[in-house]
N, C-alpha and C positions, 0 to 999 in steps of 0.2 A: 550636495551632501551625499556621501557614499552610503548606499543601503547595505545594511548588515545582513548577510546570508549565512545560514548554518545548515548542518546536516548531521545525521547520526546513523551509525551502523551498530546493531546489537549483536554481540558475539556469543557463541557457545561452542567451545572446543572445535572451532572451524579449521579447515586446512589453511595454513598460513599463506600459501601461494595464491589461493583463490581470494583471500582477504586482501592481499597486496594488490591484486588486479582491481578490486572494487575501490580501494583507497586511492590508488594512482589515477583511476578514471576520474574521480571527483577532484582531486587536487591538481591534476595536470590540465584539466579542461577549464577550470575557473580559478584564477589565482586568489580572488578575494572571498574565500569560503572557509569557514571554521568547521572542523569535523570533530564530533564527539564519538568516542568509542566506549560503549557501555558493555562491559564484559561479564556475562552471567556464568562464566566457566568456574569450576571449583578452584583452579589456580590462576595466577596472573601471568602465565607464560606468554600470552598474546600481547603483553605490554611491549614486547620487542618490536611491535609494529609502529610504535611512536617514533618516527624518524623525521618528523617535520614539526615546526613550531606551531603550525595551524591545528595540530591534533591535540585533543585533551582526552585522557584515558581515565575511566572509572571502573574499578573492580567491584563487581556486584554479585558475590558468590551465593547469596541467598536465593538467586534465580527466581524472581517473582513472576516471570513471564515476559513475553515479547512486548506487549503494549505497555506494561508497567515499567519496563526498562527504558522504552522510548520516552515515556513520560518524564523520566529523570532528565533526559537530554532536552526535552521541550521546556522544562522549567529553567534549565541552564540557559537555553537560547533566549527565552523571554527576559531573564535577568541581564543577559548580555546586550539586549536591545535589538535582537534580530527581528526582522519583519517577515522573512520567508525562510522556511525550514524544510529540508528534504529528508524524507524517510527512505533509507536505502538498505536493501537486503545484502547479506554477505556474498551472495552468488550473482551479483549484478556487475556488468562491466560495459564500458562504451569508449569509443575512440574519437568522438566528436563532441563539441560543446553542446550539450542539451540543456545546461543550466541557464544560460543567457536567454534563449528563446522562450523557455517556460516562465522565467521570472518576468520577462518583458511583457508577455501576454497577460499574466496575472496582474502586473502593475497597472496595465491599461484598463482593467475592469475590476473595480473594488467589490463587485458582487460575487467574485469567484472565491470560494473557500478552500477548495482542493483541486489538484490536477494530477493526471498521470500521463506519461508519454505512451507511444506504441511500445509494447514489450515483445521482443523476439526470442524464439528458441535459438539455441546455439547454431542451428543449421540455417537460420535466417527466416524461418516461417513464423507467422504471427501467432502469439498466444491470445486467445479470445477472453480477455479479462474483464472489460466493462460488462456490467450485467444489469438486469432488472432486479427488483427486490425479490428474494426467494420466499416460497412457502415450503412446508416440510416435504411435499411431493417433489419439488424442484431438487432438493438435496438427494433424495432417494433415487430419482430418475437419473441424475448425473452419475450415480454409482453403478446402477445395474445396466443402463444403456439398452434396455430391451422393452418392448419390441422395437427393432431397428428403425422402421419407417416412422413410427410415432415419436421415437426419441429424436430423430433428425429434425422433424418439424418443431418439436419442443425446443431443442438446443439452439436452433437458428434464431428463434424469437428471444429466448431467455438470455443468450449471450450476444444478442444484437449482431449476429454474424452477417446479415444481409445488408447492413448499413455500409455505405461506401467506405473503403479503407482509408480515404483521405478526409473524411468528414470530422469536423470538430463538433462535439455535442455534449449535452448535459446528461450524464449517466447516473442513475441512482446508486450504483455500487461501483467503486473503484478498488483495484487491488492495492495492498499495502507494500508490494515488493519494491516500488519506486514511486514515491508520492511527494508532491510539493504541497506544503501546508501554508496557508495565510495565517500567521499567528494572531492577528487581530480577530479572525474568525474563530480560532481555537479558544481564545479567551472568552468568547461568547458561548460556544456550544460545548466547551470542555474537551479535554484530551481523550486518550484511549480509556476505555472502561477496564479497570483492573480485574474485573470479575472473569475476564477471559484470560486463561493462561497462554493459549496460542490458538490460532484459527478464529475467524469471525470477528476479531476485534477491529479489523479494517472495514468490514461490512457494517458493523455497528456505528463506527465513526462516520462512514460515508452517509449512512441514513440520517444521522443527527445533523450532519453538515448540509445535506441535500434539502433538508426542511427549511434551512435559513439562507443558504448560499447556493451558488452553482457548483457542481462537482464535475469538472470538465475532463473529457478524454481528448488528448491533444496529440494526434498521430503524425504531426509534421516533423517530430524528432523521435528517435527510438533508442532503446538500450537492449542489451542482451541479458537474458535471465536463465540461469541453469536450473530450470524447474525440475524438482525431484519427485513431487507428489508423494511425500513421505507417509501420509495417512493411508495410502493404498498398499504400502509395503511393510509397515510396522504396526504390530498389534497395540503397542504402547501409544503411538501417535494416533492410531485410529480411535482409541478410547478418549484421548484428549479432544479429538475432532468431535466425537459424539457429545461429550460433555459441554463443549463450547456451543454446539448446535442447540442443545437443550437450554443453555443459558440465553442464547439469542432469542429463541421462540418463546421462552418464558417471559422475556422482557417485552417483546414486540407483539406477541400474539401468535398462536399456532394456526388455526384455520379461520379465526375471526380476527382479522387485522383491518380495521376500518380505513387506514390510510394507504395500505399497500396497493390496493387496486387502483386508486386514484393516481398515486405517484407513478405506477407503471404505465397507466394509460396516458398520462401527460408526457412521459418520456417517449413513448412510441409515436405520439402525435407530432414530434419534431420531424419525422421522416415521411410524412404524408405530402 
């Protein structure tokens, strides 16, 4: 019996050439995949991207946010009977089949709830995206990056930078730029929390998933990600980032988070 696999890209006034690269990467690398495009743009101009029968387009101009839009596709995927569902950013592309190896690995271990591949910058360098659970100082330290010596020691540990680049491991936080979800696990822990408009929704889902399932970093395959760090360049996006950080720490605890220390300790114990 053929396993149903789905994917989703959430759109918002994106460059059509960039989106075409992301869409073609998915559809050309794996023939049996269904792609949902959930478009939060004010107009439906991006509907022109629907050039394949495997694509379903939904115009969603109320723009409820990144996670809420992905939840629309997750509901559609569950109703479709999908078992595995990929979350894909508009600025992702790849030229090899990353779908099959990730699905095969997850299929062989039902305790896995989420996975992400190695994520590369456009120049081929690695983006350090798997992380330990943050505290408020983690977020602040990543922004100011000073003093340099203390920052380097902190970031090496927080972003697990000293772990072998080929190691497959269970990371407390996975990035949402390219994520494989086990939909049976999503049915148990719930989808994205709509309280986050953008930023931290992937960390929140990672944490909930990590409490019940493995959240696996799988660097045996890789994708390219045109990371823009918008919150560092736009006052509007920075305000959204701060609001999401407040939502996250209000939910999980600011300085007194009983589970965070244990989860991070258990994660680091994999590498001893």
